[in-house]
N, C-alpha and C positions, 0 to 999 in steps of 0.2 A: 658474616659483616661483608660490604662490600672491599674488594681489593685482597682479598683474605688468599695465602698459599691453598694449594691443595694439602690436605695431611699427605705423610709421606708412607710409602708403599711396603710394606714388609715384604721383602725378596729375600729368605735365608739362601744360606749354603744347602745346596741337597747333600743327601749323604748315598753311600751303597744300598742302603734300605729302603728311599724314601723313590718316587716317582722322581723325573730328570725335567730338567728346562729343554723342552725342543718344540722343534727341529733346531740344529745350530750347525754351525762352520764343521765341528767333528765327526757329524755324522752322516751319511747317504739318506736323503731322502729319494723312498722309492714307491711312492705311492702319490697320484694327484687327485685331492691335494694333499699335503703333509697335515701328519696330527700331530695338533699343537697340546701342550704338557707344561705345567707349573705348579710350583707348588702352591698351594692355597693359605690365604690368611686366616688367623683366627676365628675368625667369625663365621660360624659353618653358615650362615643365612646371605654371606654377600654374592654380588651380582659379579660379572667380573664385562670389560668390553676390552677386545681384541682389534688393533690395526696391523693390517699387511702392506707394505706397501714395496715399489719397485725405487722409490728413494728414503736413503736413510734420514732425510729431514719431515719424513712423510707430509708432503704438500698436498694437498685434498686431492690435487686432480690424478695424484699417482697412487693413492691410496683406499685402500676399502676397509669398513670399518662392519665388525659384528658387535652385536650390543645385548645387552640383558642375559650373558653367560651364567648358569648358575653353579657350573662344576670348573672344577679347572683342570679341564680335559674339554677339547672343542675339534672336530672334524665339519668343517665347513661344507657346504650346501653346491660350492659351487668350485670349478678346475680352474687351476692357474697357466698361465703362456710359460712357457718353457724364457730362462732366465732367473738374472737374482732378484731376492727379495729380499725386505727387511720387515720383525715384528716385534712387536712389542705390547703388553696389557695394562691394564689397569683397573682397579674397582669402580664401579657405577653404580648410580643412584637408580632407581627406581625406571624411570623415565630414558635410561640409557647414558647419561651425561658421567663424563670422566669425573668419580667423586676421592682420588688419590694422583699423586705423583704417577706418571707411568714411569714401567718397569725400564730394564737394562735394552737396551738394542740387541735382538739376534740376528742374525741371515743364516739364510738357507738358498741352495740353487734349486731350480726346477729342470730335469734335463728333457729333452724330446721323447715322446713314445711312452712315458710312464703309462704303468694301469692308473685310467680312470674312477676313480670311490669317491665321489660325494654321499654325503649323507644327507638327506634329507631333512628340512628343519624342523620342528616340531611343530612350528605349526601345518606343515604340510603332510606328515609321514600317517597318518593315522585316515586321511582323508579320502581313500578308497575302502580305507578295510571294513568291514561286514560286520555291521551289530547284529545280526542275528546267531544263532547258535545253531552247531557246532562250529568251530573255530582253530581248534586244535586239528591238526591235519588238514581233514576235508571241511570245505565251508556246505553251508546248506543247497547252494547249487552244485558242486561236485559230489556231494553227496549223493543226491536224486540219480546223476550220471550213474555213478557206481553201482547201485542199488541194478540199474538196466542193466549193467557190463555182467555184473555175479550173476541174474539171473538167466540171461543169456547163455553165460561160460560160469559155471560152478568155479574152475580152477583159472579165473581171472587174476593174474599179480597174487596167483597162490594162495586164493583165499580161503577154496577148501580147505587148504592143510593149516590155516589159522586158523578156523572154524571148528576143526575138528581137535587140534590139539590145542589149542590153547583159548577156546569159547567154552566148548562145551563141559570140561572138565568140574568148569566151577560151578554150574547148576547144581550139584547134589555134595558141595563142599559149605558145612556149615560153615557160616560167618563169624572170624575172627572177634573177641570182645578185646574190650583195652588192654594192653597187658599190662602186669604186673610191675614190671622194672625189675630192679638188679636187687639181690639178696639185701636187707638193709640198706640198700641204696648205696653198695659198695659195687662196683664196675667188674665184671668179669667177661674176660672173651668166651667161654660157649655162652652164656647167657647174649652179650651183644651179640653172637652169629646168629643165634635161633630166630632173636626179637628182629634182627636184620631181614632173616627170609623172609619171615610171617609180615613185615609189613611190606614188604616188594611183593608177595604175594595178594594183600590188600588189593594194592593198586593192579597188579593184573587182574585178580577180578571184576573190581571196576570197570576199569578202563575196557576190559576184553567183553566182558556180558553188555557193557554200555555198547561198543558198537557192531557186537553181532547183533543186538537186537534191535538195533536203529536200521543194518543193511538187512536182516532177514524181514522184519517186522514182526519179532516174535515177542508178543506183551507180557508170556511168563519169562521171557530173558530178562523185558526191559523193568520188571517188577522186580527178579530178583537183582538185578544190579545195583535198583533203588536200597532193595534192604541193606546192602553191603554199603551204600553212600552213607545211609542216615546213621549206621550206626558207626562209623568212623568219624562222621561228622556231632556224635555226640560226646565223643572222648574231650577230656579236658587240653584247652590247645597248652597250656601253662605244666602239663602234670607231666607223666616220664615218657610222653611220647615229643617233648616239647626241644626249641635247640637245644637248650641247655643241658638239657639231662644227657643226649644224645644225639647230633646235629644229624647224623644218618637217617636215624629213625625218624626224625621231623621231616627231614627233605623228602620221606617217601609217603607220609601221611599227607602233607600237604600235595605232592604229585597226584596220589589219590582222592581228594578232593576237589584242584583244578579237573581233571579228565571228566569225574562223576559228575560235578558240576556244570560245566560244558557239553557234554553229550545226552545228558539226561535234565535238562532245564526243561524242556517240553513234555516232561512227563510228572514234575513235579507241581507241587502247589505252590499256592506264593508262601504261606507258610513256611513248606519245607525249602525253598528257596532260600528265603531269609535265612533259616536256621544254618543251613549248607553255607550261603556264604558270610555267614558270620564267624562263622567256624575258619573259615579260609581265609577269609583277612585277616584276621588275628594270628593266626600260623605266619600268614604271607609278612605281616606286617614285622613280626617278632626277628625272623630270615632278615626283612629287606635291611630292619635298624641297625641289626649286628654287622652286616657285612656294611656297612654306607657311615652308621655313626660309629658304633663300636673297631671293629676291623680296620675301617678307614681303608678300602683298599683302593682308594683313588687315590691315596696318600702314600702307605705301605700295600704293595699291591701282591707281596710276598704269602699271601697266607691262603693256601692251598684250596682248604675247605670254603672260605668265603667266597673266594672266584669260584671256584667250581660253583656254587649255591647262585652264583648269574645264571646262568644257564641250563643247570639240573633240577632248578623249583623258581626260583623268581619270573623267568621269561614264561613258561607254560600259565604259571598261576597268573600273574598280571594282564595276559592276553586274556583266559577266563574272565578275569573279573572287570577286565577295563568298559567304562559306561554305566557300571551297574550300583555308581556310589556315587551321594552327592559332593562329594567334597574331593573325589576320584583320585585317593592315595596312588591306586592301581597304576593309572597313568603317571605320574612324577617316576616312581619305581621302575616299570617298564621303559619311560625314556634313558634314566640313569641307565639301565641295563644295555640298552641298543647302544647307548652313546660310549660304554664300558666297553663293549667288546669290537666297535668299530674304530674305539683310538686306543686305550691303553693297551688292548689284547694281542699280542701275548704276552704279560710281563716275565712269563720262562722262557719267551725267544726273538725271533726277530724273523725280517722277511726270508730270511734262509729256510723258515721253519724247523728248527729245530727246538727241542723241549727239553731244559734243563733237567727236569725231574727226572727223566727215564723214560724211557721205552713204554714200562707199564702204566704211568700215571700219564704220558702223552697218549695213547690206550683208553686210561677212563677220562682223561680231559677231553678229548676228541669226542669220544661217546656223546657225551651230553651236550658240547657245542655243535654236532651235527644236529641234533636234534633241536637245539636251540634255532637254528640256522633255519632249518626246515620249516619248525612254525611261521619265524617271524617273515621267511619269502613267502610264505601262503599265506599271512595275514597282511602284511604290509607289503609287499614287493622289495625290500629290504634285502640285498643279495650280498650276503656278506662272503660267496667264496670269492670275490672278486678280487678283493684283496691280496697282496702277494701273499703273505703268512699262508694263506690257506690254498694256494695253487699250488704251494710247496713243500706242506708240511707232511705229505706221503712219500716224500723222499726219506723221510728220518726212520721211522721202521726198517723202511727197504734197504736201508743201508746198513742199520744199525742194529736189527735184530730177524735176520732170515728165518724162514717158517721154518725151519727145520733145527733151527738154536734153541735151548733152553736157558742156560747161564751165563753164556757169552756176553753179555751184555750189563748194563750199570743200573742201580737204582733199587727201589724197596720195589719187591713183585711177589705179588701174592699168591703165585702160581705152585710154588711150592717146586721147584724144577721139571714141570712138566711143557710142555710146548708154548709155543703163545696161544694166550687167550684167541677164541676164533672171533673174537670181536674186534682184535687188532687188523684181519683180514676183511671183516665188514667194513671195515671206517674206509680200510684203503680201498676198496671196490665203492663206496661213497665217491671217494677225492675221485676214482676211475669216470664215475659218470658225474662228475663236475668238469675234469679235462680233460676227458678221453683219453688217459694213461693207458694204455695196455699193459704196462708192466705191472701196475696197481692192482686190475685186476687178474694176473697173474700169481700173487700176492696170495687174494682171496682163497682163489681158487684150491690152490698147493696148500695151502692149510689146512682149508675144509677136506684136502684129501687124505693129508698127514693125518690130523687131530679130528676124527669123526667121534658122533658120539659126548662130547664132553659137555651139551648144553645144561645140563641139569647142574653139573659141579657150582661147586659154591661160586669161585667167583667170574661164573657167567652166569646162573639162575638169579644168583644174589644182587643181580644191578641191569639186568635186562632178559628179556624174552627173543629171541632169535628169528621166530615164526613172525612176531608184530615188525622188527627190523624187516626183513624179506617183503611184508606186504606192504609197509610204506615207502621204502625203496622204489618198488616195481611199478607204484602209482605217480613216483615223482620224475625220476631220472630213467635215461637209456643204459639199457645194457649193454658193454664195452667188451669188444674181441682184447681174450688176452694176447701180449706181447712178450716175449722173453725179457728179463729184465738184465740191464745194462751191465757190465763189468766196470768198476773204474771206483774213484772214491771220490766222496761229499766231505766238505769241510763245512759245519754249520759254524760259521763264526760266532753267532751271537750267543753260543753257550760251550764253545770250545772243545765239543766232540769232530771227530775225523772217523767216518765209516769206511770200511772197504772190502767190496763183494768182487771175491774174483770167482765167474762161470756160477753164478750163483743157480742156475736153472739145470748144472749139470751134478748132482751129488758127489760124482768121482770125480771131478776135478774142483769142485767148491771148497772155496776159505773167505773163513769173516776174520776181519781184523777191526776191534773196535779202542780208539785212544780218547782218552779224556784229558783236559787240563782247563778247568773253567772258570769264566768269573764268578760264578755264582757259589763258588766252595762247596761247602758241605749243609747250606739250608737246606730247609724242608726235606723233600724226600732223596735229596740228594747226598752222597758220605763224603768222607776223607780220602778220595780216589784220585786227587790231582795227580796227572803222567803215570795213573793207572793202565794197565790195557786188557783184554780180553782174546781169546781165540777160538774159533770152528773150524773144522778140517773134514771136509770129505764126510758130512751128516754127521758128526759127533763132534760135540763140545770134549776140546784141550786144555785150555788155558781159563779157568773161569771164575767165576764171580762167587765166593765159597760163602756157604752158609742159607738161611731160609727167613724170609721175612714172615715168621708164624703171626706177629701179630706188633703195632705199634710200640713202643715202648716195654716188648717183652728183654729179658736179659739176653735174648739172639741179637734182638736191634739194637739194644746200647753197647752192650759188651762187647759185641763180634763185628756185626754184618754194617752200623757203619763206621766201623772204626777200620783205619787205613792197614792192620796187617791181616784182614781178610781179604786183602786185594793183590794184585799181580803188579808191588809195585816195590818201593825200599823205604827201610825202615832207617834213620840216623840217629845213632846213641839208643837206638830198640824202641826209639818213637815216632808215631806216625805225624797225621794233622790231626787240628783241630777239628771233633764230631759230634759235640755235644750242644745243651740246648742253646747257648744265646746265640740269637741269632745272628749280631753284631761278630762276632768273635767266627761264628762259622763262614757268613758272607769274605770275610776278611783271609781267611785262610783259601787265598783263589790260586788258580790258574791261568798260562796261558799258553795258547798255541801260536807260536812264533813263526811257524811253516809248516804248510800241506801240500807239497808239490808232485805232481805226476811226472815223470822221467822215459824215454826211451824204455830201458831198462828197469827200471824201477821207479818207488813212492817214496818219498821220504817225509816224515813227523818229526816236528822240533816243537817240546814242550817243556815249559818253564813253570818248577811246581816251588821257587824259592821262597813265596808267601806263605804257603800252604804249610811246608816244613819252619817257616821259621815262627810260627801261631805256637808249638810247643818246642822247640828247638830256637832260638834266637842267635846261638850261635853261626847256624848256619849262613852263607854269606851265597852259596849258589846251589841251586837243586834243577837240573836240564835233565833231558831224556830223549834222544832220538832214535828214530827207528829207520830202519830200511826196508822195503818189501823189496825182494831182487825176484825179478823174472814169474810172479805170481807162485814162489815157490819157497822161499826160505826166508827167514826174518832175524838180520843184524840189531840189537838193540845194545844202544853206549849211554852209559849211565854217566852223570857229570855232578859230581859235589865238592865243593869248596866249605870251608868252616875256619873259624879264628882261632880254632883250638883243634886239637885232635879227635875224633870220633871213627865210629864204626858203623858199617853199612850192611843191613842183612837183604838181601836181594830175595824176593819172596815171587811164589810161583806156585797157585792151586792147581788143583788136577781132582777129579773123579775117583783116582786108583790109585796107591804107592807108589812110589817111582824103585827103579834101581838104580843105585849111585854109585859112580865112581869116584875115584879122585877131582877131578874137575869138569865130571861129564853126568848127565845124569837122561834116563828113559821112561816114557811114561807110556802103557800100553792099553788101549781101549779095546773096543769092539770089532772095533771096522777098522781103526785108524790108530795113530799113536804120533810120539812126536819125540826128538831128544834133544837136547841143550849141551854145549859146551862153554866153557869160560876160556875165550881166545885170548882177551888179555887184561890184565890188573896190575894197575901202577903203582898201588899199595901193596900188592902180594900177593897169594894164592889163598881163594877161600876154603872155610872150611864148610863142606855140606851134611848136613840134617834133615830130619824128616819129620812132621807133626801132624798123627790124624785126630782127628775132631775137633771140637771147639772150646778151647780154655773158656773159665770162666760164663758156662754158658747153662744154664739150667737142662740137664739131661730130660726133664718130662717134656720140654718145650719140643724138643726132635726124636722123641721116641718113633720108632719106629721107621726114622728118613734115614739114608743112607749116610753116611760120614767122608769127608772130602778131606785129602791129604795137602800138607803144604811142605814146598821145598823150601831150606834156610839156605843162602850161598851167604855166609859170614865173613866180611873182609875184614881185615887188620887197621887195627887204630893208624890215624892219617890224618890232615888237612887238607889233603887232595884226593878227590879218589877219582880215576878212570877207569869204566870198567865197559867189556866191550865182551857181549854174549849172542852166540847164534843158538838161532831155535830153528826145529827145522819138521813139520808136518808131513807126514804119509800116509798112505793106503797100506794095512797091513800083506793085502794083498801085491803093493810094488815098494818095498823097502826104497829109500833111498839116501844118500848120502851127499854132504856138501862138504869137501875137501878145504883146508884154510891155512894158511901158514903166516909170517912175520918178516916183513924186512923192515929194519928200525937204521940199516946203517947213518941215516943222516939223521937231521933234526924229528924228524915224525917217526911215529911207528905206522909205516903202513900196511895195512890186514887186506889179504888177498884171499878172495873166496872162488873157488872153481866147482863146477857139477859134472856129471859124467861126458854131457858135450862138449868141456872144455869152455864153457861161457864164462867168464871170468871179470870179477866184482872187486874195486878197493873202497875201502874206509881209511882214511885216513884220522889220526889221531895225534894231536896236539899233544908233547911230551913238555915237560916241565920247564928242560932247557931253551923251552924256544918260546917260552909265553910273554 
């Protein structure tokens, strides 16, 4: 109707669990172009138009328009000149014309010198991609070059090692038949784990035999690979290896089909190709539609498995399938995945490089991201590593989980108290190759030295073959010389973690301290651990995260490990922080790092966990913790709690061994090192010190044969206001250490003085009630 106004755009308010409107004046733009995100309208098929201008009135001569955008997130294919910009979006028609009112106008600023990371448009991004097979890892031309190199030198890029250990063993293995699933279709951990490994091995057999046969020209090997492939392709895509039955099983079968279809393409008849392609397409569709339509990761990006499936499965599967279907669904899915990784990723962190789910899930997420990034780079030329997150994310494990630590960090961790998975170091080596950072290479080499022979452990072998990792890395990236890691502090602002590493390269001097107060609360693989800390020193874990990640949803997981009582934190009236399944409540039980500072003689951290404790104790009005790390030697921990009615405070500290307890002091002695603590001051009165060994309310069968840790409880008297100062001193057994302290409270403040044997003095000022 001529003159009719456009329909009003649906522009709802964003929440904690949803994608945000960005960029905006509240957030810094860290790359050029910025990444644009907004809440989608209700119609899944909607198209959008985006306008960006130096003029808030969007005069045409100052405005760029991007039309027919099929998603609610977008990365332009061009950079912007430094300056202030304004942007808005609207729903558009098929011809790209606005079909709704424009959104609110938001603004951002482009600073000079930002990393330039434009994304080629959909029309351009596959123009130079090969149409021949293989496409995953090596192209047809690169494969021919690799064959020549291996023929001249079997040790080229560790080929002979890969061939002997990861190819030949599968020639004599009977190929796996379709799994039976769970007894009576009731999920059990042993069946889950064994089938997980079995299906990972199906992928190894197909991928490695196919690569081995193509490189060496061994027809018997290629035929054996095809036997494995056709068997897997015959399984019911919607049966016991479907995504809905057990998604991790489905990912592995889909990956096996993708590598087999790609690397054995020239070995199959057309009927065989159709059979494999049909199975691969159906499985890929199931995974893609779950991530895009059901989980809606473009709206709710905090689904750990659905987000992981983008890198783990969808990208290799879609690359293998691209161009082989008339309607080419794979092209749409691949475009979605590329744009998600280029725009929304990572929902678990920001340009600082942190990962809110913790270092173990960083390891897993990055392992698959690295594979996807490498496959995309070789197939399309798109280089995700130019983005700031990927340039910086190696600092996260470097500063939050040193190679010689086991339990001194946060989040779910399947290593059961072992050293970090060697894949953590392999990931760091990848980022060394990308950035040239020698400290990342040092981490890789140090972890390999400390943790040899674990390649076959479930938490390694069940996910990746390190011989394949070595082969593919050396064909694509340079070797980097290791250099000693730096000492200091890293504040990962986006996730609310602070990592301190002091002299990491020297075990006799090394101290690690990790503190957390996160806006992500206890969502996903995070726990109720805001304002908690972990510490290791001199090659031994001191203040640990207690318990074992034996399985998601186990009693250990639900009743202990996710709960605040398993952390080096406080309980208020015996309660911690919300850590159950309601994602909205979990995200609301949040913390915040108020300060993370490096001074000449100390480092200082201040965290606010008031909202986290209010999730179960609404009477709490303040819950803050301050950390002073003095002269690379000792810690002073100050806790501040206010409440509208009197409350008790339990100060918790977990260690591998039982404590020796005094009236206001405690000591814990390990194999090479120990630590002691002392209650320096408490406004509400002295605590009662007790200790408990074990894991209350946990099924003992879940940790049978595993060591039990001990928790120190310092219980403080009931009060509406608590101010507690605790001294914590780690030391080597061969070199005991004492830090002396005294208090001067003649004025309105309580001045706490600390001094070492060299008479270096440090003062902490405690504001007393009379001066508030």
